[in-house]
N, C-alpha and C positions, 0 to 999 in steps of 0.2 A: 384482512379487509373487513371493514365494519359498515356494511350496507344498511344496517338497521338504525344507525345513529344519524338522525337528520342534521346534527351539528358537525358531522365529520367533513373534513376537507378532502378534496380529490388531489392526491399528491403523486406526481410522476417522478420516479428516480431514474435518471440517465446514468448508464454505466458501460464499462468495457467488458463484454462477455468473455473475451479471451483469457482474462485473469482469474476466472472462477476456479481454476485448478489450485489456486493458493487459498488455503483454508481461511486465513484471516480476512481476505477480501470477501469471500463467500459469506462468512459469519457476520461481517460488518453490514453487508447488503441485506441479508435475511433479517437482521435485527429490526429494521423498520417494519417489516411485515409482522414480526413476532410481537412487538411491544407498542407500536403506535396505535392510537385510538382512531386514526384516520384511514381513509381508503387509499391503499398503496398500490401503485402499478409500476411496472418496470419496462424500460425500453432501451435497446442497445444504441448508444449515442455516438459510436465510433464512425470513422469515415466510410469504411467498407459497406456496412449494412445500410447506411443512410443513402447510398447510391441506388439502393434497390427498393426501399419502402419509405413511406412518409408517415408522419404523425401530425395530428392537429392539436397543438398545445393549448388552444382556447378551451379545450375540454377540462382543463385543470385549474385549480386554485394556486397550487404551489409546484414549482419545478425544483428538484434537488439534483445537482450535479455531483456525482460521487467521485472520490479521489482517484478511482481507476481510470477516469478520463482526465488526462493531464493537460491543464490549461497553460502549462509553462512551455509546451512545445507546439509548433505550428504544423509539423508533418510527422508521419510515422505512426506505428501502432500505439493505441491508447489515446489518440487525440480526438477532441470533440469535433464533430463534422462541421464543415462550413455551412451546410444547409441548416443545421440546428442553431448555429450561431446567428444566422439571419433571422430565424424564427424567434429566438430568445430576445433579440433586439426589439421586436414589436410585441412581445408577450406582455400583457398588462397585469399579470398576477405577481405573486411573490417569488423571488429567485434566491435559492440557497446554494452555496458551494461548500463542500467538504474538501479541503485541500491538504496535501502532504508534500514532502520534499521541496519546501519553499526556497531552498538555497539553490535550486536549479533554475536558471533563466528567470530570476525573480521579477525583473521588470516586465517581462512578457506576461507573466501571471497577473501582475498588478494592472497591466493594460486591459486584460480581458475582464477582470473584476470591475473596473471602471466602465469600460466600453459596453459591456452587457448589462450594466445596471444591477449588479448583484446586491441584494439587500442585506443578506446575512452570510458571513463567512465563518466556518469552523476551522480555525487555524491550529497548526501544531507549534507555532512560535509561542513560547511561554508568555504569559500575560505581562510580566514586567518589561518585555521587549516588543510586544506586538505593535505598539504605536510607533516604534522605531522603524519597523519595516513598512507599516501601513499608517502613515501620518494622518491625523484627523483632517487636516486641511486638504489632503488629496482625496480622502474618502468621507466627505461630510455626511453622506446618506447611507453609509454601510456600517453595520454592527459586526465587530470581530469578537469571537468567543474562543478562548484557548482550550484545547482538549488534548487527550493523549492520542497516540497513533493506533492504538487498539486496546481491547479490553478482555476480561476473562470470558472465555467461551462457556456458556451456560451448560452445554451438554457434557463438558468434562467433569462437572460437579457430580454427575450421576454415575461416573465410573468408579471402579474399585481397583486401583493399580496395585500390583504386588508389593509386599513390604520390601524395604531397601535391602535387607540381607538376602533376599531371594532373586535379586536382579543380577543377570550375568555380567553386565558391563560395569566397570568401575566409573569410567567417564565416557560419555557419548557427546558428540558435537558436530554440527554442520555450520561452517562459516561461509564466507564469501570473499572472493578476490575482487574487491571493488576498484573502479577506476581511480587513478591517482588524484583526480580533481577533488575528491571528497576529503582529502587531507588526513590528518592523524587518526581521527575517529573511524574513518572508513578503513584504514589499514589495520586497525586493531582487530577487526573481525577475523582477518586471516592470521595475523601474527599470534594471537592467543592460541589458536589451533596448531600452528606450525611449531611453536616452542613446546607446548604441552605434549604433542605427539613425539617429538624428539626425546623428551624426558621419559615418556611412557615406554618407548622402545628400549631405552637404555636400561630401565629397571624391569623390563618384561611384564608390564602391567596390561591387563585386559581392557582395552579401550577401542572405541570406534570413532575416530576423529578425521574429518575431511573438510575441504574448503573449495573444491572444484565443482563446476556446474554439473558435471556428470554424476556426482555423488549426492546431489540434492534429493531430499525425501519430501513427498507431498501427500496431501489428503490424510486419510486415516492411518496410513503407514507411518506418518510422522509421530502421531500420538503413541502408536505401538512402539516405535523406536525410543521415545522419551521414557516410556514406562519400563524399558529394559535397562535403564541406566541408573546407577546409584546417584550420579551427579552429572550435570552438564555445565558447559562453560558459557560465559556471556560477557558482553561489553555494552557500553552505551551506544545507542543508535543515533543516526543523524550526521550532520556535518557542520563544522563551524566556519567553513569557507563558503561565503555567499557569492555565487557567480551571477551577478545581477544582469549581465548582458549576454552571457555565454562566451565571452571573450577568453576567459581563463581556460575553459574546456577546449576551445578551438586552438589556443596556443600550445597546450599540452599535447593534443592529438597531432598537431603539425610536428612538434619536436620529436614525438615517439615514432613518427613515420620516418624521420631522418635518423633517429638513434633508437631503434626498436629494443635494444637491450639495456636502455637506461634504467637505473634503479629508482625506487621511490625517493630515496635520500637526495639523489641528483636532481630529480624533478622538483622536489620540495625546495631545495636551495635556489633553483632557477625561478620558480613561478609562485610558490605558496608561502615562502618564509615569512613575509610580512602581511599576510592576508587573513589570518585568523580573526574572526569577528568577535567583538566583545559580547555579542549576543550568544548566550549559552543554549545551543540547540541539542545538548546532550539529553537524549530521551530514554525512557524505559521501553524496551522492545516488547511487542505482543508475545514473542517466544518465551519471555520470562514469566509472563502470566500463565502460559500453557504449562510450563515446567512446574510452577508452584501448584497449579490445579491438579497435576498428576503426582504431586508430592515427591518430585525429583529435586535433590539438593542443588543449589546454585553455587558455582565458583565464578566470581565476577571480578574483573578488574575494578580497582577502587574508583568510585565515581559518585555522582549525584543521583542518577536514576529518577529524575523528575521529582525528587524529594519524597519518594514513596518507600524505597527499600532502606533498611538500616543494617550496616555491616555487623556480623556476628549474631544478629537476631534473625535476619531473613536470608542471609547469604554468607559464604566464606569469602572474605576479601583477599584478592590476589594482587600483589604489587606488580606494576607494569614491567618492572625489571626482573620479576620472578625471584627476588631476593628472599621471599618468605615461603618458597615452595615446600620446604620441609614441614612448616607449620600446616600448610594446606593438606598434605598427605596424612599428617597425624590426625587431623580432624576427619578426613575421609574414612579412617579406620575406626573412629569412635562412633559406633552406631547409636549410642544413647544421645550423644551430642547432635548427630544428624537428624534423628527422629524428632527430637525437641524442636530443632530449627525448622524442619519441613512442616510440622504441625502448627507451629507458630505462624509461619508464612501463610499457611492455608486458612487459618482462623482470622488473621488480621488483614490479609490482602484478598484472598480468593473469595471469602464469604462477605467481604465488605461491599455493600451495595454501590458505593461510589465508583468502584472499578468494574461495574457490570455494563453490558450493552443495554440492558433494560433501563438503567439510570440515564444513560446518554440519550436514549430515544424519548423517555418521559420528560427530560429537561427540554428536548427539542419541541415536543408537543406543547409543553407549558409555555415556552417562549412564543410560539405562534399564537396561542390563545390569549395570553396576558398582554403582550406587547403590541399585537396587531389585531384587536377585536374587529376592525373594519373588514377583515377578510370574510367574504361571503361564499358559502358553498354553492356549487353549480349543480345542475341537474345531472345525476349519474347516468341517466338513460342515454345521454349522448356519448358515453364512453364506448359503447358497443357500435358495431357497424362501421363507423368512419375510421376507427383505429383497430384494424383487424390484427395487427402484429403486437398488441400490448400483451404483457405477461403479468400474471399475478404472483410471480416469484422470479428471482434472478435465474436465468437459464444460460447455458454456455453456447459457444459458437456452433457446435455440432448440432444441437437441438434446433437452433434458429435456422440453420441451413436446411435441415430436414423439413421444417415447416414451410420454408420458402419454396422448396422443391414441390411440395404438395400444392401450394397456392399457384405455382406457375403452370400447373396442368390445365388450369382454367383461365389463365391470363397469358396470352401469347407475348405481349410486350414485356411482362415480367420474366418470362422464359428466356427471351433474348438477352435482357440485361443480366440475368443470373448466369447464363452461359458465358457471356463476356467477362463477368466478374470472376468466375471460377478459372477461366482460361488465363486471365491476367495474373491471378495468384500463382498458378503453376509456372508461368513464365518467370515471374519474380523469384520464386523459390529456386528454379533452375539456375538463374543468373547468379543468385547469392552463393549457391553451392560451387558453381564453376569458378567464380572470382575468388572465393575463400580458399579453394583448393589449388588453383593453378595460376591465378593472376592477382595476388594480394595487393600489388601496387595500384590496382584499379579501384580499390575500396572507396576513395574519395569520389571517383566518377560514379560508382554505384549509388552512393548517397544522393548525388545530384539526379541520377536517372530515376531513382525511386520517387523523388519529389515530382518530376515531370510526368511519370506514369500516373501518379495519384491525381495530378491536375487534369489528366485526360479521363481516367476511369471514374473518379469520384465526382461526377458532374453534379451540379446543383439541381 
């Protein structure tokens, strides 16, 4: 925060506190505080906490909606609260959206961009195709800037990971079994792990490869894990199946309820075969930046990787049919080759300012200053008092609840609302466990029930 600079704008970042356990989300949010010249404040913009506390947006010059609040969904965790949507409609300042996963319910995201009057959108759709998704005639007053899904964490540059020859694991990887609706790119995250693990077991190689949710690694433990691996696997992120209305997802979910053991190939043939978009959403993942920062070698499926990575220079290319696996293992045993590769990736990618969060935020500041000089700063004195639940850093749900409990001791009405909120969360959690364990056929009803509960609990 930069209180001494009279030219600084008051910027509010709305975010979903539940996702702070994911390091890339936390680092992205913290980058505004670390690198912006302006006064940065944070506020949880999700449905739950907005039923308990209010905020006065008129205190701010700029509102930023972070991608952890998903405008492509109307209900559920991570959605922007209805109360804040109403306030944003009447907010006279500048509105900015950082959006990701734009292939999910694309039309709903487009509706909210237009309806809320968003002035600036940082999109992950590559610039050659941004206007295909967001035509100028539909958004005449909105600027779209294409960016990456994540950047190099600055703190990793200060670490001294062990040399490759002293790392216990030959290959370490954590993939994910994504829903079929994300198409071939989504399936590759699991397939590369499944096939490599089978080969590693056959040849008794020391690896740690997994793709189920219970094997996920978070926070600092993830960096420790990467530093213990000579190499890690990777694929391009994203999806080339744009589900503009949500109809594709709904059809696939219905089909899988009727045929729960259907394979991806079967679902692809039925629903996805002719849906691959000409828009290339193949992205470089933030996990690849993390690996390069820790000088862990990359074994990647051949791909574009946002035009940043060069095969044989920054990573070992693996063909998607694994036909060159022998070549890959030969390179893994060549420590001279690996050290040259990881050092080149570190120098050309990790130390490149263009791939830093600092560069992202400095460009954001520069855009606000040069393109919109009419923005006038407001009196910072009104930030206190009326907005008691503002934070000067992104904080998680546990800390926010702790603060609300302290506040409720002096506010009986807040105490009642908080009690009802906590009770409704326990009921919802109990219902989810019961239905998942004993009545899986009721899951569609649970989805409907959760929507109705939120309509009652998250009152405006």
